[in-house]
C-alpha positions in Angstrom: -8.5 21.6 -5.3 -9.8 21.2 -1.9 -12.0 18.4 -1.0 -15.2 19.6 0.5 -15.5 19.1 4.2 -18.7 17.0 4.0 -17.0 14.5 1.8 -14.1 14.4 4.1 -16.5 13.4 7.0 -18.1 10.7 4.9 -14.8 9.2 3.7 -13.5 9.2 7.5 -16.8 7.3 8.5 -16.8 4.8 5.9 -12.9 4.4 6.5 -13.1 4.0 10.2 -15.9 1.1 9.6 -13.7 -0.8 7.2 -10.2 0.2 8.9 -10.3 -2.8 11.5 -10.7 -5.6 9.0 -8.6 -4.0 6.2 -5.9 -2.1 7.9 -2.3 -2.7 7.3 0.1 -2.3 10.3 3.1 -0.2 10.1 5.0 2.8 11.7 4.8 6.5 11.3 7.1 9.5 12.0 6.6 13.1 11.2 8.1 16.0 9.1 7.8 19.7 8.7 9.0 20.7 5.2 6.2 20.0 2.6 7.4 22.1 -0.6 9.0 20.8 -2.8 7.4 17.3 -2.8 8.3 14.5 -5.0 4.8 14.2 -6.3 3.7 17.9 -6.8 7.1 19.8 -7.0 6.5 23.3 -5.8 2.6 23.3 -5.8 1.5 23.1 -2.1 -1.1 20.4 -1.3 -2.1 21.7 2.2 -0.9 20.2 5.6 -3.1 17.2 6.0 -0.5 15.2 4.1 1.9 12.4 4.3 5.1 11.0 2.7 5.3 7.4 1.7 8.5 5.1 2.6 10.4 3.3 0.2 8.3 0.3 0.9 5.0 2.0 -0.2 6.6 4.4 -2.9 6.6 2.0 -6.1 8.1 4.6 -8.3 5.4 7.2 -7.4 2.5 5.1 -8.0 1.2 5.9 -4.6 1.1 9.7 -5.1 -2.4 11.3 -4.5 -3.6 8.3 -2.7 -5.8 8.7 0.3 -5.1 6.8 3.6 -6.9 6.5 7.0 -4.3 6.4 9.5 -4.7 5.4 13.1 -2.2 5.3 16.1 -2.1 1.8 17.6 0.7 1.9 20.2 4.1 2.9 21.3 7.5 1.9 19.4 9.5 3.4 22.3 9.3 4.0 26.2 6.7 6.8 25.8 3.6 5.3 27.3 0.3 5.6 25.7 1.0 8.1 23.0 -2.2 7.3 21.0 -5.1 9.9 21.4 -7.6 7.5 19.9 -8.3 9.6 16.9 -7.6 8.6 13.1 -6.8 11.0 10.2 -7.2 10.9 6.7 -4.2 12.1 4.6 -3.1 12.3 1.1 0.2 11.0 -0.1 2.3 14.0 -1.6 5.9 13.1 -1.0 8.7 10.3 -0.7 10.7 9.8 2.3 13.6 7.6 1.5 14.9 6.3 5.0 12.4 8.0 7.1 12.3 5.4 9.6 8.7 4.8 9.1 6.1 3.5 6.8 4.5 6.8 6.5 5.9 10.2 7.4 3.1 12.2 8.7 2.9 16.1 8.5 3.4 17.8 11.7 -0.3 19.0 11.8 -1.4 15.3 11.4 0.9 13.4 13.8 -0.3 15.3 17.1 -4.0 14.6 16.4 -3.3 11.0 16.3 -0.4 10.7 18.8 1.7 12.4 21.3 4.6 14.1 19.3 7.0 13.2 22.1 6.7 9.8 21.1 8.3 10.6 17.6 7.7 7.2 16.2 4.4 5.3 16.7 2.8 2.1 15.5 -0.1 2.6 13.1 -2.7 1.0 11.1 -3.3 2.5 7.6 -5.9 1.8 4.9 -6.3 3.0 1.5 -9.7 4.6 1.0 
C-alpha cells in the first residue's frame, strides 16, 4: 500500500522540525538489491527504503518503521558530500556487516549525498 504524497510531505515537514533536537547520529551506505528482504520476503516495498544494521535490527522489530535521514558530513576524503536534503525512508531489510547504521537505497542516497562518498555521516530520527 502506497503512502499518499500529501501525507509524506506532512511527515517530512514535521520530522524536519523535530529532527535537530531528537536526531541520532550514525553513518549510511547504500545498496541496490531490494528483493528479497528480511522484513517482507519477495514482496517489493518500493525504492525509498533502507536496511537496518545489526545495531538497530533488534530481531526485526524495526521492520516497517519510518525514519527521516539527513546527511551531516563526510566520513572520508570526499569533501562536502551532503546535498542539504533529507529523505523519509521505510526499513525493509537487515544489513549485517553493511558498514553503516543504515544502508539506504540507491535512489535515496544520491538525494541526500554524493554517491562517490560511499559512506556518510547522518542524523536519523524515527517518525
